[in-house]
N, C-alpha and C positions, 0 to 999 in steps of 0.2 A: 504494500500500500504506500502511495506517495501523496503527500499533502503539500500544497503551496500556500504559504502564509505571509500576509503583510506585504505582498508584492506592490511596490510603488515605483513610479518612474521619478524617484527623488534620490539623489545621492547624499545630500546633507540635510536630513530631516530633523535631527536632534539639536542642531545649533545653527545660529544665524551665520551667514557667510563671513561676516567680519570676525566673529568669534572663532570660527573654524580656521580662518587664515592665521589668526594670532596663535591658536593652538598648534597649527602645522609648523610654526617656527620653532617649536620645542621638540620636534621629531629629529632624530639623528640624520644628518645630511646624507649619509651613505644609504640609509633606508629610503629616503625620499628619491634618490637617484634610481634605486632598484625599482621602486613602484612606478616611477614615471615611464619606465620602459614596459610596464605591464598594465595598459589601460583597461583591459577587460579581464577580470579575475573571477574564477570560481574557487572559493576558499573552503577547504574541508574544515568545518566549524564545529568544535565540540562544546563550546561555551566556557572552556578554560581560559586562563589569562592570556596565553600565547595567541590562540586563535581570535580571541576578542580584540586584543591589541592590534593584530594584523588587519582585521576588519576596520577598526577605528582609524588606523593610520592610512589605509587605502582610501577610506572615505575622505579624510582630510586632504589627501593628495588628488582628489577628484577622479578616482578610478571608478569604473563601473563594476560594482561588487555583487556577486551572487554567492550567498552562503549556503553550503550543503551540509545538513546535519543528519547524522545517522542515529536512529533509535533502535534499541534491541535489548535482549535480556541481560546483556553484560553491562549495560549503561543504566545507572540508577535513574528511575523515572523522575525523581524530583530534580536532579541535575539537568535532565533533558528539558523539563518544563521551564526551568530557569533560563536555559540557553535560548529557548524559543521566545520567551518573554523579552529578554534583552535585545534580541535581533529585531523584534517588532518595534520595540521602543526606539531603536536607532534607525528605523525606516529601511532596514535591509531587505532586499529581495531574498527570500528564504525558501528552500526546498528541503523537506524532511523525507528521508528514505528509511524503510525498514530493512534492517540487516542483522542476521543472526549468524555468528561464526561457529556455533556449537557443533554443526555437522561436519566441519572441516576436520580431517583426520588429525592434523597437528594440534588442533584445539581439543578435540574429543579425548585424545591421549595425553594432552598436556606435555608435549615435547618442547624442547628448547627453541623450536621453530614456530611456536604458537603465535608470537607477536608478528613475525614475518608473514605467516600465512593469513592471519586476520587482516593485516594491513593490505596485503596483496588483493584479497577478496574485496575489501572495501573500495580500493582504488578502481578495480574493474567495474564495480557497481556504479560508482560516481561517474566514471567515463561513459558507461552505458546510458545513464540518466541524461547527461549532457548531450550525447549523440541523438537520443530520441527526441529531445526538445529542440534540436538544431542550434544548440548553443556553442558558438566558436569562442571558447575562453581558455585562458591559461589556468590549469589546475594547480593550486598552491596549498601548502599546509603551514602550520605554525611552528614547526621545528625551529629551535633557536641554536645559537652557536655552541652552547654548553652541551646540547643533545649530540652534536657531532663528535664530541670528545668522550661521550659516555657509551656504555653498552646498550645499543638500541637496535635490535634485530630488524625493526620495521624500516630502518633507513635504507636497507637493501631494496625493499619493496618500493620505496619512494623513487630511488634511482632507476629501477627497472620500469617504473610506470611514468617516467619523465615528469615527476611532480616537482615543482619549484618550491623552495623554502626561503622566501625573501628575508626573514629575520636572520637566518643563518648566513645568507649571502651578504648581508650587511654587517656580519660579525657581531651581532647583538646577543650577549649572554643574558642570563636571567636577571642579574643585578642591574645591568644597564637598561634592560627592557622595563623593569619595574619603575626605574627612575624616569624613563621616557613616558611611560604610561601616566605616571603621577603628574609630570610637568605639562603634558599635553591635555590633561583634563579627563582621562579615562577613569570611570568609577571603579572602585575596588582594586586598586593597583597592588594590594598585598594578598590578593586571592591565592589560596593554597592550591597546589596541584592535586587532583583526585584522579588517579588512574582507573581504568576500567576494572570491574569486579573479577575478571578472569585472573588478574595478577595476585589475587588473594590465595590462589590454589598453588600448592607445591607442584613442581614438575612431576609428572606421572600420576597425579591425583585428578581424575576426571571430574569435570564440573557437571552439574545438572540444574534444571530450572528451579527446583525446590530450594536447593542450597543457595543459589544466586539470590533468590527472594529473601531468604533468611539473612544473608549477609547484608543485603541492602537495608533491611529493616533494623538490624542491630546497629549498623553504622549511622543511620539516621538518628536513632535513639542516643548513641554516644555523642553525636554532635549537640544534642539537646542538654547534656549535662551542664550543670553550672560551673564545674571545674574545667579549666582550659587544658586539654590534653595536647594541644598543638597539633601537628600533623600526626595522623595515626592510620593504622590498617588492622583489621581483624583477619589474621591469616590462618589457613588450614595447612598444617605442615606434615601430615594431615591432622595431628592434634591441634586444637585451637590455640592461637597465640595472639594476644593483643599487644601490638608494637606501637609505642607512642613516644613523642618527644618529651612529654611531661607526665609523670604519674604522682600527683600530690598525695600525701598520706591521707588527707581528709577525703580523697575521692575513692579510696579503696572500697569502703562499704557500699556507696551507691553503685560502683562498678559491679560488685558482687550481686546485688539485687537485680541490676539491669541484665547482666549476662545470664543469670538464672532464668529470668523471665523469657529470654529468647532461646533457651535450651542449651546454652553453653555452660554446663555445670562444672567443668574442670578446665581451667584455662591458665596458661602461662602468661605472665606480664613481663614485658621487656621495655625498658626506657632507653632510647637511643636518639642521638641528634639527627642521624641520617635514617630516614624511614623508607624512601623509595628505592627500588632496585635491590631489595634485600635478598631475594632468591638468587640473584645473579652475582652476589658477592661471596658465594660459596657457603651460605648459611643454610642449614637444614633443620634447625630447631633452636631452642633456647641455649644460650651459652651455659657452661657448667656453673657459673656463679649467679645465674638468674634464679629468682625465687619462683616457684610454681605454686600458685594459690589454688587449692582444691575447693571448688564451690559446690560440690555435691552435698546433698542433704546428709546431716550427721545422724547416726543411729545410736541411741543411748540404751 
């Protein structure tokens, strides 16, 4: 199913032209030069900071922007709804496509090629959608310069699919990107990255729809805690492991109640500054000095 939302023949709907020009002056000149050579863009738009900033910068540079957003069981529905709301508010032409990578062998078996296969399938779907609509546009994504220096299997799929990455081409890393977003007036410049739910599963641990929904529900609930956990993921190693940047002592009891409510009665807790990419750092479970909190009901 494909839905077209908020299609307007307006490039700068959210700001007056004079304000937009002032904001454009705060964009890195290297990025402005890249975007000037790409007047008609189709941007793979997740709603995360990188793809939002790319859409924002392209609008400020007077590009003709079409945002392509994929919905599927691996994407939390609340995040997808937020992405669509933001695109409509900005007056973006937006196309939503349904995409489920669960039947791909690499994803079903959770091999180390899962991200590559998922990205390759998505690119093929987006190109098919553009072709069917007769849209002659340059397909781009929001990969930044830091991504190019990290372990990102999906980068191979981008290269094979001839997808441009303007932020990386302009040598914009995350820190510079956040600064440019803030200076040019983009809302939520400190937005945290939230990877797809498939990254919660250990390699070799097959995902299913029921568990994806459970993971989505518990992570939404964790976001609602009064305690600030910072960036976090509930991982299945396959034993459950809550990895967070911050685990305040006064948050442990609410965590116990919340995790019990969602069926995760025995869960390890790990506090670590770096949360993303954990499975690709050679980790397979809690470190020996990590405390494992047993949340199963006690029998007296």
